[in-house]
PDB file of N, CA, C and O in Angstrom:
ATOM      1  N   MET A   1       0.792  -1.337  -0.147  1.00  0.00           N
ATOM      2  CA  MET A   1       0.013   0.271   0.090  1.00  0.00           C
ATOM      3  C   MET A   1       0.651   1.269  -0.108  1.00  0.00           C
ATOM      4  O   MET A   1       0.276   2.132  -0.901  1.00  0.00           O
ATOM      5  N   ILE A   2       2.056   1.366   0.776  1.00  0.00           N
ATOM      6  CA  ILE A   2       2.821   2.463   0.873  1.00  0.00           C
ATOM      7  C   ILE A   2       3.397   2.619  -0.558  1.00  0.00           C
ATOM      8  O   ILE A   2       3.478   3.729  -1.085  1.00  0.00           O
ATOM      9  N   VAL A   3       3.829   1.384  -1.227  1.00  0.00           N
ATOM     10  CA  VAL A   3       4.342   1.621  -2.225  1.00  0.00           C
ATOM     11  C   VAL A   3       3.381   2.355  -3.436  1.00  0.00           C
ATOM     12  O   VAL A   3       3.932   3.150  -4.196  1.00  0.00           O
ATOM     13  N   LEU A   4       2.274   2.130  -3.550  1.00  0.00           N
ATOM     14  CA  LEU A   4       1.556   2.714  -4.174  1.00  0.00           C
ATOM     15  C   LEU A   4       1.167   4.283  -3.985  1.00  0.00           C
ATOM     16  O   LEU A   4       0.826   5.063  -4.874  1.00  0.00           O
ATOM     17  N   VAL A   5       1.291   4.503  -2.778  1.00  0.00           N
ATOM     18  CA  VAL A   5       1.125   5.933  -2.143  1.00  0.00           C
ATOM     19  C   VAL A   5       2.638   6.913  -2.950  1.00  0.00           C
ATOM     20  O   VAL A   5       2.609   7.929  -3.644  1.00  0.00           O
ATOM     21  N   LEU A   6       3.813   6.079  -2.484  1.00  0.00           N
ATOM     22  CA  LEU A   6       5.116   6.576  -3.134  1.00  0.00           C
ATOM     23  C   LEU A   6       5.090   6.559  -4.625  1.00  0.00           C
ATOM     24  O   LEU A   6       5.814   7.403  -5.154  1.00  0.00           O
ATOM     25  N   LEU A   7       4.495   5.875  -5.314  1.00  0.00           N
ATOM     26  CA  LEU A   7       4.492   5.845  -6.900  1.00  0.00           C
ATOM     27  C   LEU A   7       3.451   6.976  -7.027  1.00  0.00           C
ATOM     28  O   LEU A   7       3.820   7.824  -7.840  1.00  0.00           O
ATOM     29  N   GLY A   8       2.317   7.221  -6.486  1.00  0.00           N
ATOM     30  CA  GLY A   8       1.508   8.350  -6.755  1.00  0.00           C
ATOM     31  C   GLY A   8       2.167   9.678  -6.728  1.00  0.00           C
ATOM     32  O   GLY A   8       2.127  10.518  -7.627  1.00  0.00           O
ATOM     33  N   VAL A   9       2.864   9.779  -5.427  1.00  0.00           N
ATOM     34  CA  VAL A   9       3.602  11.138  -5.221  1.00  0.00           C
ATOM     35  C   VAL A   9       4.936  11.163  -6.255  1.00  0.00           C
ATOM     36  O   VAL A   9       5.441  12.274  -6.421  1.00  0.00           O
ATOM     37  N   LEU A  10       5.490  10.120  -6.899  1.00  0.00           N
ATOM     38  CA  LEU A  10       6.437  10.355  -7.742  1.00  0.00           C
ATOM     39  C   LEU A  10       5.906  10.837  -9.139  1.00  0.00           C
ATOM     40  O   LEU A  10       6.395  11.705  -9.862  1.00  0.00           O
ATOM     41  N   ALA A  11       4.634   9.962  -9.378  1.00  0.00           N
ATOM     42  CA  ALA A  11       4.035  10.507 -10.833  1.00  0.00           C
ATOM     43  C   ALA A  11       3.580  11.928 -10.594  1.00  0.00           C
ATOM     44  O   ALA A  11       3.720  12.660 -11.574  1.00  0.00           O
ATOM     45  N   LEU A  12       3.077  12.471  -9.532  1.00  0.00           N
ATOM     46  CA  LEU A  12       2.650  13.816  -9.431  1.00  0.00           C
ATOM     47  C   LEU A  12       4.042  14.649  -9.608  1.00  0.00           C
ATOM     48  O   LEU A  12       3.990  15.564 -10.430  1.00  0.00           O
ATOM     49  N   THR A  13       4.972  14.492  -9.102  1.00  0.00           N
ATOM     50  CA  THR A  13       6.260  15.101  -9.174  1.00  0.00           C
ATOM     51  C   THR A  13       6.788  15.369 -10.349  1.00  0.00           C
ATOM     52  O   THR A  13       7.190  16.461 -10.750  1.00  0.00           O
ATOM     53  N   VAL A  14       6.779  14.090 -11.040  1.00  0.00           N
ATOM     54  CA  VAL A  14       7.391  14.079 -12.540  1.00  0.00           C
ATOM     55  C   VAL A  14       6.366  15.058 -13.544  1.00  0.00           C
ATOM     56  O   VAL A  14       6.671  15.920 -14.368  1.00  0.00           O
ATOM     57  N   GLY A  15       5.176  14.598 -13.156  1.00  0.00           N
ATOM     58  CA  GLY A  15       4.282  15.271 -14.007  1.00  0.00           C
ATOM     59  C   GLY A  15       4.343  16.962 -13.865  1.00  0.00           C
ATOM     60  O   GLY A  15       4.273  17.751 -14.807  1.00  0.00           O
ATOM     61  N   GLY A  16       4.481  17.273 -12.546  1.00  0.00           N
ATOM     62  CA  GLY A  16       4.628  18.883 -12.238  1.00  0.00           C
ATOM     63  C   GLY A  16       5.744  19.429 -12.843  1.00  0.00           C
ATOM     64  O   GLY A  16       5.761  20.570 -13.305  1.00  0.00           O
ATOM     65  N   CYS A  17       6.929  18.453 -12.864  1.00  0.00           N
ATOM     66  CA  CYS A  17       8.160  19.062 -13.619  1.00  0.00           C
ATOM     67  C   CYS A  17       8.057  19.205 -14.893  1.00  0.00           C
ATOM     68  O   CYS A  17       8.447  20.257 -15.398  1.00  0.00           O
ATOM     69  N   VAL A  18       7.513  18.184 -15.681  1.00  0.00           N
ATOM     70  CA  VAL A  18       7.116  18.208 -17.094  1.00  0.00           C
ATOM     71  C   VAL A  18       6.271  19.620 -17.391  1.00  0.00           C
ATOM     72  O   VAL A  18       6.442  20.442 -18.291  1.00  0.00           O
ATOM     73  N   CYS A  19       5.421  19.599 -16.442  1.00  0.00           N
ATOM     74  CA  CYS A  19       4.550  21.087 -16.724  1.00  0.00           C
ATOM     75  C   CYS A  19       5.275  22.235 -16.703  1.00  0.00           C
ATOM     76  O   CYS A  19       5.015  23.153 -17.481  1.00  0.00           O
ATOM     77  N   VAL A  20       6.280  22.302 -15.793  1.00  0.00           N
ATOM     78  CA  VAL A  20       6.917  23.374 -15.629  1.00  0.00           C
ATOM     79  C   VAL A  20       7.646  23.737 -16.777  1.00  0.00           C
ATOM     80  O   VAL A  20       7.724  24.882 -17.221  1.00  0.00           O
ATOM     81  N   VAL A  21       8.233  22.628 -17.293  1.00  0.00           N
ATOM     82  CA  VAL A  21       9.074  22.709 -18.672  1.00  0.00           C
ATOM     83  C   VAL A  21       8.199  23.321 -19.814  1.00  0.00           C
ATOM     84  O   VAL A  21       8.404  24.355 -20.450  1.00  0.00           O
ATOM     85  N   TRP A  22       7.211  22.459 -19.911  1.00  0.00           N
ATOM     86  CA  TRP A  22       6.124  22.905 -21.218  1.00  0.00           C
ATOM     87  C   TRP A  22       5.530  24.297 -20.907  1.00  0.00           C
ATOM     88  O   TRP A  22       5.166  24.980 -21.865  1.00  0.00           O
ATOM     89  N   ALA A  23       5.407  24.753 -19.714  1.00  0.00           N
ATOM     90  CA  ALA A  23       4.872  25.857 -19.558  1.00  0.00           C
ATOM     91  C   ALA A  23       5.889  27.142 -19.795  1.00  0.00           C
ATOM     92  O   ALA A  23       5.492  28.282 -20.035  1.00  0.00           O
ATOM     93  N   GLU A  24       7.077  26.802 -19.698  1.00  0.00           N
ATOM     94  CA  GLU A  24       8.298  27.721 -20.088  1.00  0.00           C
ATOM     95  C   GLU A  24       8.368  27.878 -21.782  1.00  0.00           C
ATOM     96  O   GLU A  24       8.718  28.925 -22.327  1.00  0.00           O
ATOM     97  N   ARG A  25       7.985  26.693 -22.488  1.00  0.00           N
ATOM     98  CA  ARG A  25       7.897  26.718 -23.825  1.00  0.00           C
ATOM     99  C   ARG A  25       6.563  27.353 -24.308  1.00  0.00           C
ATOM    100  O   ARG A  25       6.408  27.456 -25.525  1.00  0.00           O
ATOM    101  N   GLY A  26       5.770  27.706 -23.631  1.00  0.00           N
ATOM    102  CA  GLY A  26       4.554  28.441 -24.202  1.00  0.00           C
ATOM    103  C   GLY A  26       3.435  27.382 -24.011  1.00  0.00           C
ATOM    104  O   GLY A  26       2.663  27.319 -24.967  1.00  0.00           O
ATOM    105  N   GLY A  27       3.184  26.544 -22.990  1.00  0.00           N
ATOM    106  CA  GLY A  27       2.237  25.611 -23.142  1.00  0.00           C
ATOM    107  C   GLY A  27       0.788  26.085 -22.859  1.00  0.00           C
ATOM    108  O   GLY A  27       0.754  27.302 -22.676  1.00  0.00           O
ATOM    109  N   PRO A  28      -0.482  25.441 -22.764  1.00  0.00           N
ATOM    110  CA  PRO A  28      -1.562  25.846 -22.834  1.00  0.00           C
ATOM    111  C   PRO A  28      -1.943  26.270 -21.397  1.00  0.00           C
ATOM    112  O   PRO A  28      -1.176  25.925 -20.498  1.00  0.00           O
ATOM    113  N   ARG A  29      -3.041  26.977 -21.090  1.00  0.00           N
ATOM    114  CA  ARG A  29      -3.203  27.772 -19.756  1.00  0.00           C
ATOM    115  C   ARG A  29      -3.119  26.709 -18.543  1.00  0.00           C
ATOM    116  O   ARG A  29      -2.558  26.904 -17.464  1.00  0.00           O
ATOM    117  N   TRP A  30      -3.743  25.636 -18.921  1.00  0.00           N
ATOM    118  CA  TRP A  30      -4.005  24.459 -17.785  1.00  0.00           C
ATOM    119  C   TRP A  30      -2.511  24.116 -17.254  1.00  0.00           C
ATOM    120  O   TRP A  30      -2.265  23.992 -16.055  1.00  0.00           O
ATOM    121  N   VAL A  31      -1.672  23.995 -18.140  1.00  0.00           N
ATOM    122  CA  VAL A  31      -0.218  23.575 -17.965  1.00  0.00           C
ATOM    123  C   VAL A  31       0.626  24.682 -17.105  1.00  0.00           C
ATOM    124  O   VAL A  31       1.476  24.397 -16.261  1.00  0.00           O
ATOM    125  N   ARG A  32       0.203  26.074 -17.504  1.00  0.00           N
ATOM    126  CA  ARG A  32       1.032  26.981 -16.760  1.00  0.00           C
ATOM    127  C   ARG A  32       0.316  26.990 -15.258  1.00  0.00           C
ATOM    128  O   ARG A  32       0.984  27.359 -14.293  1.00  0.00           O
ATOM    129  N   ALA A  33      -1.077  26.568 -15.093  1.00  0.00           N
ATOM    130  CA  ALA A  33      -1.567  26.638 -13.762  1.00  0.00           C
ATOM    131  C   ALA A  33      -1.142  25.559 -12.937  1.00  0.00           C
ATOM    132  O   ALA A  33      -1.220  25.732 -11.721  1.00  0.00           O
ATOM    133  N   VAL A  34      -0.628  24.278 -13.452  1.00  0.00           N
ATOM    134  CA  VAL A  34      -0.139  23.296 -12.807  1.00  0.00           C
ATOM    135  C   VAL A  34       1.291  23.635 -12.606  1.00  0.00           C
ATOM    136  O   VAL A  34       1.855  23.173 -11.614  1.00  0.00           O
ATOM    137  N   ALA A  35       1.960  24.412 -13.458  1.00  0.00           N
ATOM    138  CA  ALA A  35       3.439  24.738 -13.475  1.00  0.00           C
ATOM    139  C   ALA A  35       3.381  25.709 -12.043  1.00  0.00           C
ATOM    140  O   ALA A  35       4.098  25.475 -11.071  1.00  0.00           O
ATOM    141  N   THR A  36       2.544  26.663 -12.096  1.00  0.00           N
ATOM    142  CA  THR A  36       2.618  27.507 -10.966  1.00  0.00           C
ATOM    143  C   THR A  36       2.374  26.817  -9.540  1.00  0.00           C
ATOM    144  O   THR A  36       2.999  27.175  -8.542  1.00  0.00           O
ATOM    145  N   MET A  37       1.440  25.825  -9.528  1.00  0.00           N
ATOM    146  CA  MET A  37       1.089  25.106  -8.291  1.00  0.00           C
ATOM    147  C   MET A  37       2.383  24.431  -7.666  1.00  0.00           C
ATOM    148  O   MET A  37       2.748  24.497  -6.492  1.00  0.00           O
ATOM    149  N   THR A  38       3.099  23.648  -8.907  1.00  0.00           N
ATOM    150  CA  THR A  38       4.242  22.898  -8.617  1.00  0.00           C
ATOM    151  C   THR A  38       5.471  23.745  -8.195  1.00  0.00           C
ATOM    152  O   THR A  38       6.249  23.237  -7.387  1.00  0.00           O
ATOM    153  N   LEU A  39       5.736  25.102  -8.711  1.00  0.00           N
ATOM    154  CA  LEU A  39       6.667  25.934  -8.354  1.00  0.00           C
ATOM    155  C   LEU A  39       6.228  26.498  -6.797  1.00  0.00           C
ATOM    156  O   LEU A  39       7.122  26.813  -6.012  1.00  0.00           O
ATOM    157  N   ALA A  40       4.982  26.589  -6.462  1.00  0.00           N
ATOM    158  CA  ALA A  40       4.698  27.036  -5.161  1.00  0.00           C
ATOM    159  C   ALA A  40       4.989  26.105  -4.120  1.00  0.00           C
ATOM    160  O   ALA A  40       5.487  26.425  -3.041  1.00  0.00           O
ATOM    161  N   ALA A  41       4.623  24.777  -4.511  1.00  0.00           N
ATOM    162  CA  ALA A  41       4.995  23.523  -3.647  1.00  0.00           C
ATOM    163  C   ALA A  41       6.174  23.628  -3.237  1.00  0.00           C
ATOM    164  O   ALA A  41       6.497  23.606  -2.049  1.00  0.00           O
ATOM    165  N   GLY A  42       7.004  23.766  -4.283  1.00  0.00           N
ATOM    166  CA  GLY A  42       8.517  23.726  -4.197  1.00  0.00           C
ATOM    167  C   GLY A  42       9.027  24.709  -3.247  1.00  0.00           C
ATOM    168  O   GLY A  42       9.746  24.399  -2.297  1.00  0.00           O
ATOM    169  N   GLU A  43       8.563  26.158  -3.570  1.00  0.00           N
ATOM    170  CA  GLU A  43       9.058  27.166  -2.628  1.00  0.00           C
ATOM    171  C   GLU A  43       8.511  26.942  -1.098  1.00  0.00           C
ATOM    172  O   GLU A  43       9.160  27.330  -0.127  1.00  0.00           O
ATOM    173  N   GLY A  44       7.150  26.221  -0.978  1.00  0.00           N
ATOM    174  CA  GLY A  44       6.945  25.869   0.359  1.00  0.00           C
ATOM    175  C   GLY A  44       7.771  24.887   1.248  1.00  0.00           C
ATOM    176  O   GLY A  44       8.027  25.012   2.446  1.00  0.00           O
ATOM    177  N   VAL A  45       8.149  23.828   0.352  1.00  0.00           N
ATOM    178  CA  VAL A  45       9.051  22.908   0.963  1.00  0.00           C
ATOM    179  C   VAL A  45      10.322  23.260   1.075  1.00  0.00           C
ATOM    180  O   VAL A  45      11.056  22.654   1.856  1.00  0.00           O
ATOM    181  N   ARG A  46      10.718  24.168   0.400  1.00  0.00           N
ATOM    182  CA  ARG A  46      12.383  24.884   0.814  1.00  0.00           C
ATOM    183  C   ARG A  46      12.165  25.980   1.789  1.00  0.00           C
ATOM    184  O   ARG A  46      13.193  26.342   2.361  1.00  0.00           O
ATOM    185  N   ARG A  47      11.019  26.622   2.130  1.00  0.00           N
ATOM    186  CA  ARG A  47      10.870  27.374   3.088  1.00  0.00           C
ATOM    187  C   ARG A  47      10.780  26.471   4.399  1.00  0.00           C
ATOM    188  O   ARG A  47      11.335  26.857   5.428  1.00  0.00           O
ATOM    189  N   SER A  48      10.068  25.250   4.358  1.00  0.00           N
ATOM    190  CA  SER A  48       9.729  24.604   5.399  1.00  0.00           C
ATOM    191  C   SER A  48      11.261  23.957   6.169  1.00  0.00           C
ATOM    192  O   SER A  48      11.628  23.933   7.344  1.00  0.00           O
ATOM    193  N   ALA A  49      11.876  23.493   4.935  1.00  0.00           N
ATOM    194  CA  ALA A  49      13.342  23.013   5.338  1.00  0.00           C
ATOM    195  C   ALA A  49      14.455  24.149   5.916  1.00  0.00           C
ATOM    196  O   ALA A  49      15.371  23.943   6.713  1.00  0.00           O
ATOM    197  N   ARG A  50      14.128  25.242   5.345  1.00  0.00           N
ATOM    198  CA  ARG A  50      14.837  26.291   5.986  1.00  0.00           C
ATOM    199  C   ARG A  50      14.577  26.596   7.471  1.00  0.00           C
ATOM    200  O   ARG A  50      15.509  26.740   8.263  1.00  0.00           O
ATOM    201  N   ASN A  51      13.310  26.689   7.816  1.00  0.00           N
ATOM    202  CA  ASN A  51      12.851  26.882   9.160  1.00  0.00           C
ATOM    203  C   ASN A  51      13.172  25.664   9.964  1.00  0.00           C
ATOM    204  O   ASN A  51      13.458  25.918  11.134  1.00  0.00           O
ATOM    205  N   ARG A  52      13.193  24.479   9.643  1.00  0.00           N
ATOM    206  CA  ARG A  52      13.516  23.420  10.391  1.00  0.00           C
ATOM    207  C   ARG A  52      15.074  23.496  10.675  1.00  0.00           C
ATOM    208  O   ARG A  52      15.353  22.871  11.699  1.00  0.00           O
ATOM    209  N   HIS A  53      16.032  24.010  10.139  1.00  0.00           N
ATOM    210  CA  HIS A  53      17.364  24.036  10.134  1.00  0.00           C
ATOM    211  C   HIS A  53      17.733  25.225  10.986  1.00  0.00           C
ATOM    212  O   HIS A  53      18.825  25.248  11.554  1.00  0.00           O
ATOM    213  N   SER A  54      16.681  26.426  11.124  1.00  0.00           N
ATOM    214  CA  SER A  54      17.402  27.339  11.840  1.00  0.00           C
ATOM    215  C   SER A  54      17.187  27.189  13.284  1.00  0.00           C
ATOM    216  O   SER A  54      16.327  26.465  13.786  1.00  0.00           O
ATOM    217  N   GLY A  55      18.119  28.000  13.985  1.00  0.00           N
ATOM    218  CA  GLY A  55      18.025  27.798  15.396  1.00  0.00           C
ATOM    219  C   GLY A  55      17.050  28.628  15.944  1.00  0.00           C
ATOM    220  O   GLY A  55      16.271  29.249  15.220  1.00  0.00           O
ATOM    221  N   PRO A  56      17.021  28.700  17.265  1.00  0.00           N
ATOM    222  CA  PRO A  56      16.003  29.426  18.054  1.00  0.00           C
ATOM    223  C   PRO A  56      15.912  31.149  17.807  1.00  0.00           C
ATOM    224  O   PRO A  56      14.835  31.708  18.009  1.00  0.00           O
ATOM    225  N   ASN A  57      16.859  31.767  17.456  1.00  0.00           N
ATOM    226  CA  ASN A  57      17.010  32.954  17.189  1.00  0.00           C
ATOM    227  C   ASN A  57      17.095  33.185  15.691  1.00  0.00           C
ATOM    228  O   ASN A  57      17.200  34.372  15.382  1.00  0.00           O
ATOM    229  N   GLY A  58      17.074  32.326  14.712  1.00  0.00           N
ATOM    230  CA  GLY A  58      16.513  32.440  13.523  1.00  0.00           C
ATOM    231  C   GLY A  58      17.599  32.176  12.685  1.00  0.00           C
ATOM    232  O   GLY A  58      17.451  32.162  11.463  1.00  0.00           O
ATOM    233  N   THR A  59      18.943  31.915  13.354  1.00  0.00           N
ATOM    234  CA  THR A  59      20.125  31.702  12.719  1.00  0.00           C
ATOM    235  C   THR A  59      20.253  30.203  12.030  1.00  0.00           C
ATOM    236  O   THR A  59      19.469  29.342  12.431  1.00  0.00           O
ATOM    237  N   THR A  60      21.083  29.910  11.145  1.00  0.00           N
ATOM    238  CA  THR A  60      20.997  28.809  10.633  1.00  0.00           C
ATOM    239  C   THR A  60      22.107  27.854  11.537  1.00  0.00           C
ATOM    240  O   THR A  60      23.115  28.358  12.032  1.00  0.00           O
ATOM    241  N   SER A  61      21.818  26.623  11.653  1.00  0.00           N
ATOM    242  CA  SER A  61      22.891  25.915  12.489  1.00  0.00           C
ATOM    243  C   SER A  61      23.997  25.451  11.626  1.00  0.00           C
ATOM    244  O   SER A  61      25.056  25.141  12.172  1.00  0.00           O
ATOM    245  N   ASP A  62      23.873  25.363  10.296  1.00  0.00           N
ATOM    246  CA  ASP A  62      24.855  24.985   9.364  1.00  0.00           C
ATOM    247  C   ASP A  62      26.292  25.982   9.343  1.00  0.00           C
ATOM    248  O   ASP A  62      26.410  27.201   9.222  1.00  0.00           O
ATOM    249  N   ASP A  63      27.179  25.031   9.493  1.00  0.00           N
ATOM    250  CA  ASP A  63      28.580  25.843   9.612  1.00  0.00           C
ATOM    251  C   ASP A  63      28.992  26.123   8.213  1.00  0.00           C
ATOM    252  O   ASP A  63      29.840  27.003   8.063  1.00  0.00           O
ATOM    253  N   GLY A  64      28.462  25.431   7.020  1.00  0.00           N
ATOM    254  CA  GLY A  64      28.971  25.658   5.870  1.00  0.00           C
ATOM    255  C   GLY A  64      28.486  27.035   5.211  1.00  0.00           C
ATOM    256  O   GLY A  64      28.904  27.370   4.102  1.00  0.00           O
TER     257      GLY A  64
END
């Protein structure tokens, strides 16, 4: 069951990436909408990861 869920997430991710590339080349309106949602979801994940790695005073705990 978990494999099916992971395959579904993978399919949505790959489909979103395809829509981003297609939208860059001037795809139809629905492709641009899916690409916008994909990019917004990616930005949300990026912000979430950044907030997880920040310390209590807002600085990052990464030394690099």
